[in-house]
LOVEX-706309 format. One record per atom (N, C-alpha, C, O): y, z, x. Coordinates in steps of 0.05 Angstrom, whole numbers, padded with zeros to 5 digits, always signed. Atoms other than C-alpha are relative to their C-alpha. Layout:
N
YZX/...
//
This chain:
157
+00006+00015-00023/+00159+00656-00061/-00009-00028-00009/-00028-00030-00024/+00006+00027+00007/+00156+00580-00067/-00020-00012+00019/-00018-00008+00044/+00019+00014-00017/+00098+00539-00041/+00004-00030-00003/+00012-00040-00024/-00002+00029+00000/+00099+00465-00023/-00024-00012-00014/-00046-00002-00010/+00023+00012+00013/+00056+00421-00067/-00018-00016+00019/-00009-00029+00037/+00019+00015-00015/-00007+00392-00037/-00002-00027-00013/-00006-00029-00037/+00001+00027+00010/-00009+00317-00044/-00024-00015+00013/-00035-00005+00033/+00018+00017-00014/-00058+00263-00028/+00015-00012+00023/+00039-00013+00024/-00012+00010-00025/-00046+00232+00040/+00010-00029-00002/+00003-00044-00020/-00010+00027-00003/-00010+00169+00060/-00009-00011+00027/-00009+00004+00047/+00010+00013-00025/-00037+00120+00112/+00021-00019+00009/+00031-00035-00006/-00019+00019-00012/+00009+00083+00159/-00015-00020+00017/-00035-00013+00031/+00013+00021-00014/-00011+00016+00189/+00020-00016+00017/+00040-00025+00007/-00015+00017-00017/+00018-00020+00249/-00017-00025+00005/-00036-00024+00022/+00016+00024-00002/-00010-00091+00242/+00008-00016+00025/+00031-00019+00031/-00004+00017-00023/-00019-00133+00304/-00023-00020+00001/-00044-00016-00011/+00020+00021-00002/-00057-00196+00320/-00025+00009+00015/-00047+00001+00008/+00023-00010-00016/-00102-00160+00371/-00010+00027-00009/-00034+00031-00011/+00007-00027+00007/-00101-00088+00348/+00017+00010-00023/+00039+00001-00027/-00014-00011+00023/-00082-00049+00286/-00001+00031+00003/-00022+00043+00004/-00002-00029-00002/-00057+00022+00294/+00001+00013-00027/+00012+00002-00046/+00002-00014+00025/-00070+00073+00240/+00009+00029+00004/+00001+00042+00024/-00009-00029+00000/-00037+00141+00225/-00003+00010-00028/-00004-00005-00047/+00003-00012+00026/-00044+00190+00168/+00019+00024-00002/+00025+00037+00018/-00018-00023+00005/+00002+00241+00137/-00017+00025-00003/-00041+00024-00009/+00013-00025+00007/-00015+00314+00130/+00001+00002-00031/+00013-00015-00044/+00002-00003+00029/-00029+00339+00059/+00026+00008-00013/+00029+00005-00037/-00026-00007+00011/+00042+00363+00051/+00019-00024+00000/+00041-00023-00012/-00016+00024-00001/+00069+00293+00065/+00025+00004+00018/+00046-00008+00013/-00023-00006-00018/+00114+00319+00121/-00003-00012+00028/+00016-00021+00040/+00004+00009-00028/+00082+00297+00187/-00022-00021+00001/-00042-00021-00013/+00019+00022-00005/+00046+00234+00210/-00015+00006+00026/-00004+00016+00045/+00017-00005-00023/-00012+00238+00259/-00016-00025+00006/-00026-00039-00012/+00016+00024-00007/-00046+00181+00298/-00029+00005-00007/-00039+00027-00005/+00029-00002+00008/-00117+00166+00275/-00017-00017+00019/-00035-00007+00032/+00017+00018-00016/-00147+00105+00310/+00013-00027+00003/+00033-00034-00011/-00008+00028-00003/-00137+00034+00334/-00024-00017-00007/-00047-00012+00002/+00022+00018+00009/-00178-00020+00300/+00004-00027+00012/+00026-00038+00011/-00003+00027-00010/-00192-00086+00334/+00005-00020-00023/-00009-00018-00044/-00007+00018+00021/-00161-00141+00292/-00017-00026+00002/-00020-00040-00018/+00012+00026-00005/-00200-00199+00322/-00026-00005-00015/-00033-00028-00021/+00025+00004+00014/-00266-00187+00286/+00003-00002-00030/-00017-00007-00044/-00005+00003+00029/-00235-00189+00216/-00011+00023-00016/-00012+00021-00041/+00011-00023+00014/-00265-00121+00198/+00021+00022-00006/+00014+00042-00018/-00020-00020+00003/-00199-00084+00196/+00004+00008-00029/+00006+00032-00035/-00004-00009+00028/-00189-00086+00120/-00023+00018-00010/-00018+00037-00025/+00024-00016+00008/-00260-00058+00111/+00003+00029+00012/-00002+00048-00002/-00003-00026-00013/-00246-00002+00161/+00022+00016-00013/+00019+00041-00017/-00022-00014+00014/-00180+00015+00127/-00009+00010-00027/-00002+00032-00035/+00010-00009+00026/-00216+00018+00060/-00018+00025+00004/-00017+00044-00013/+00016-00024-00005/-00265+00068+00091/+00018+00024+00005/+00012+00046-00005/-00018-00022-00006/-00207+00110+00117/+00014+00010-00026/+00018+00034-00029/-00013-00008+00025/-00174+00109+00048/-00019+00018-00016/-00010+00038-00027/+00019-00017+00014/-00238+00138+00018/-00004+00027+00014/-00002+00048+00002/+00006-00025-00015/-00252+00188+00074/+00023+00020+00000/+00019+00044-00001/-00023-00018-00003/-00181+00216+00078/+00016+00004-00026/+00038+00015-00025/-00012-00004+00026/-00164+00215+00003/+00029-00011+00000/+00048+00004-00005/-00026+00013-00003/-00106+00165+00012/+00010-00009-00027/-00005-00021-00043/-00012+00009+00025/-00058+00152-00046/+00017-00025+00004/+00023-00039-00015/-00018+00022-00005/-00014+00100-00012/-00004-00009+00029/-00008+00007+00047/+00001+00012-00027/-00018+00053+00048/+00027-00013+00006/+00037-00028-00011/-00025+00011-00009/+00046+00036+00085/-00004-00018+00024/-00012-00009+00045/+00003+00020-00021/+00043-00028+00126/+00027-00006+00013/+00046-00013-00002/-00025+00006-00013/+00097-00037+00178/+00007-00030-00002/-00010-00047+00003/-00010+00027+00002/+00139-00100+00168/+00020-00005+00022/+00042+00005+00021/-00017+00004-00023/+00168-00124+00234/+00021-00021-00004/+00019-00044+00005/-00022+00019+00005/+00233-00156+00212/+00015-00005+00026/+00014+00011+00045/-00018+00005-00022/+00280-00189+00261/+00024+00019-00002/+00028+00031-00023/-00023-00019+00000/+00342-00148+00281/+00020-00007-00021/+00034+00011-00031/-00019+00008+00021/+00384-00188+00231/-00012+00004-00028/+00001-00002-00048/+00012-00005+00026/+00335-00168+00175/-00018-00022-00010/-00032-00018-00030/+00016+00022+00010/+00302-00235+00168/-00030+00004+00006/-00038+00020+00023/+00029-00001-00003/+00226-00245+00162/-00009-00023+00017/-00004-00046+00010/+00010+00021-00018/+00193-00283+00219/-00030-00003-00003/-00042+00007-00022/+00029+00004+00001/+00121-00303+00235/-00016+00026+00000/-00035+00028-00016/+00014-00025-00001/+00098-00233+00253/+00002+00015-00026/-00018+00027-00036/-00003-00013+00025/+00126-00205+00189/-00016-00014-00022/-00027-00001-00039/+00016+00015+00019/+00093-00261+00149/-00029+00007+00002/-00043+00010-00018/+00028-00008-00004/+00026-00242+00180/-00005+00028-00010/-00026+00034-00022/+00003-00028+00010/+00038-00168+00163/+00000-00001-00031/-00015+00014-00043/-00001+00002+00029/+00055-00188+00091/-00027-00011-00010/-00037-00001-00031/+00027+00011+00007/-00010-00229+00087/-00021+00021+00002/-00039+00023-00015/+00019-00021-00004/-00049-00170+00114/+00003+00021-00023/-00017+00031-00034/-00005-00019+00022/-00016-00124+00062/-00012-00011-00026/-00023+00004-00042/+00012+00012+00024/-00038-00173+00007/-00031+00002+00001/-00043+00008-00020/+00029-00004-00002/-00110-00170+00033/-00008+00028-00008/-00027+00033-00022/+00005-00028+00006/-00107-00095+00029/+00003+00006-00030/-00013+00021-00041/-00004-00005+00029/-00079-00096-00042/-00024-00009-00016/-00031+00004-00036/+00023+00011+00014/-00138-00138-00064/-00025+00018+00003/-00043+00017-00013/+00023-00015-00007/-00187-00090-00032/+00001+00030-00007/-00019+00042-00013/-00003-00029+00002/-00159-00020-00040/+00006+00010-00028/+00018-00004-00044/-00006-00012+00026/-00156+00026-00101/+00027+00014-00002/+00033+00027-00022/-00026-00015-00001/-00088+00053-00081/+00023-00020+00005/+00018-00044+00010/-00024+00016-00004/-00017+00027-00075/+00002-00008+00030/-00003+00008+00048/-00005+00010-00027/-00001-00015-00013/+00029-00010+00000/+00036-00028-00016/-00027+00008-00002/+00072-00023+00007/+00007-00007+00029/-00009-00001+00047/-00009+00006-00027/+00110-00049+00067/+00025+00017+00006/+00040+00025-00012/-00022-00017-00009/+00162-00011+00108/+00012-00012+00025/-00003-00020+00043/-00014+00011-00023/+00214-00037+00157/-00008+00015+00026/-00005+00040+00027/+00009-00013-00025/+00187-00023+00227/+00013-00011+00025/+00001-00010+00046/-00013+00011-00023/+00237-00055+00273/-00001+00019+00024/+00006+00042+00021/+00000-00013-00026/+00228-00033+00345/-00020+00024+00003/-00018+00038+00023/+00018-00023-00003/+00172+00018+00332/-00019-00003+00023/-00025+00017+00037/+00019+00004-00022/+00124-00013+00383/+00015+00006+00026/+00004+00018+00045/-00015-00005-00025/+00179-00012+00436/+00005+00030+00002/+00003+00041+00024/-00005-00029-00001/+00196+00061+00417/-00026+00015+00007/-00025+00034+00022/+00025-00013-00006/+00122+00079+00420/-00006-00003+00030/-00015+00017+00043/+00004+00004-00029/+00116+00048+00490/+00017+00018+00016/+00008+00030+00036/-00019-00017-00015/+00178+00085+00513/-00009+00029-00001/-00008+00044+00019/+00008-00028+00003/+00153+00152+00485/-00025+00006+00017/-00026+00027+00029/+00023-00005-00016/+00086+00144+00519/+00007+00000+00030/-00004+00016+00045/-00009+00000-00028/+00119+00125+00586/+00014+00025+00007/+00008+00037+00028/-00014-00025-00005/+00165+00185+00581/-00019+00024+00001/-00013+00044+00013/+00020-00021+00000/+00103+00227+00568/-00019-00002+00024/-00039+00013+00025/+00016+00003-00023/+00073+00202+00633/-00024-00019-00002/-00040-00021+00016/+00022+00020+00003/+00025+00149+00605/+00008-00026+00012/+00030-00035+00009/-00004+00027-00010/+00018+00083+00641/-00005-00019-00022/-00024-00016-00038/+00003+00019+00022/+00026+00024+00595/-00028-00012-00001/-00039-00014-00023/+00026+00013+00001/-00039-00009+00615/-00022+00020-00009/-00042+00012-00020/+00020-00020+00007/-00077+00057+00604/+00003+00008-00030/-00015+00020-00041/-00005-00009+00027/-00047+00067+00535/+00002-00022-00021/+00012-00018-00043/-00003+00023+00018/-00052-00002+00503/-00010+00006-00028/+00004+00001-00048/+00011-00006+00027/-00098+00021+00446/+00015+00022-00014/+00019+00022-00038/-00013-00023+00012/-00061+00086+00436/+00028-00007-00010/+00038+00005-00029/-00027+00006+00007/+00008+00054+00432/+00001-00010-00029/+00021-00006-00043/+00001+00009+00028/-00013+00021+00366/-00002+00023-00020/+00010+00022-00041/+00001-00024+00017/-00031+00089+00337/+00027+00014-00001/+00035+00023-00022/-00026-00013+00000/+00035+00117+00359/+00021-00016-00016/+00037-00004-00030/-00018+00016+00016/+00072+00058+00329/-00005+00004-00030/+00013+00006-00046/+00007-00006+00028/+00034+00070+00263/+00011+00027-00008/+00021+00031-00030/-00010-00026+00005/+00053+00143+00268/+00031-00001-00004/+00041+00012-00022/-00029+00003+00003/+00127+00124+00277/+00007-00014-00026/+00027-00006-00039/-00004+00013+00026/+00124+00076+00218/-00003+00020-00023/+00014+00022-00040/+00005-00019+00021/+00093+00129+00174/+00020+00023+00000/+00028+00032-00022/-00019-00022-00001/+00139+00184+00198/+00027-00008-00011/+00040+00007-00025/-00025+00011+00012/+00200+00140+00181/-00002-00001-00030/+00017+00006-00044/+00004+00002+00029/+00171+00129+00112/+00001+00029-00012/+00015+00033-00032/+00000-00028+00010/+00157+00204+00102/+00028+00013+00000/+00036+00026-00019/-00027-00010-00002/+00227+00222+00126/+00017-00012-00022/+00034+00002-00034/-00015+00013+00021/+00256+00171+00077/-00007+00012-00027/+00011+00016-00044/+00008-00013+00025/+00215+00202+00020/+00014+00027-00003/+00025+00034-00024/-00012-00026+00002/+00241+00271+00037/+00030-00001-00005/+00041+00014-00020/-00028+00003+00004/+00313+00248+00041/+00006-00008-00029/+00024+00002-00041/-00004+00008+00028/+00306+00214-00027/-00005+00024-00019/+00010+00027-00038/+00006-00024+00016/+00275+00278-00056/+00023+00020+00001/+00029+00033-00018/-00022-00019-00004/+00331+00320-00027/+00024-00008-00017/+00038+00009-00029/-00023+00010+00016/+00383+00276-00062/-00006+00001-00030/+00011+00008-00046/+00008+00000+00028/+00344+00269-00127/-00030+00006-00001/-00046-00011+00007/+00029-00008+00000/+00278+00306-00138/-00018-00020-00015/-00042-00020-00010/+00016+00019+00015/+00255+00251-00186/-00001-00027+00014/-00016-00045+00004/-00003+00026-00012/+00271+00194-00138/-00026-00007+00016/-00040+00010+00026/+00021+00011-00017/+00220+00150-00103/+00012-00023+00016/+00026-00039+00004/-00012+00021-00015/+00240+00105-00046/-00014-00026-00005/-00038-00026-00012/+00011+00026+00005/+00229+00031-00052/-00012-00012+00025/-00003-00007+00047/+00012+00014-00023/+00183-00010-00008/+00019-00021+00011/+00039-00027-00001/-00018+00019-00015/+00213-00060+00041/-00001-00028-00011/+00017-00044-00004/+00003+00028+00009/+00189-00124+00006/+00023-00010-00016/+00024-00033-00025/
//
């Protein structure tokens, strides 16, 4: 009988000017779960993320990179890259970026379909977007492992 290896967790981040959504993987690295929404305006988000990295035994942080549909990097992606750099300077773990095109729209749609009103779910939508970013990354890891057990997927940068 084979058992799945327990790994350290991965943290997903949906960076936004007003709010930052955070999600965390399970210890098997298979499922992403929403954690919290951090206000971005006070500048304390990197510190709070560092606390979560310690509390939840995080080995890697995945920051969503909102590319344009043609793949180019715009102002929002530049801000996400700058935030990832701040985290790299602060955190004891790896920080990478991951293509997150349309995750916020998908999160809004999923919440609406689940009966949530947009104005009532503003803070939660960021967590769901972080969950979707992280789940996409976890699924990519699993696909890479299925093809080649020694493979590691590359960050988006």
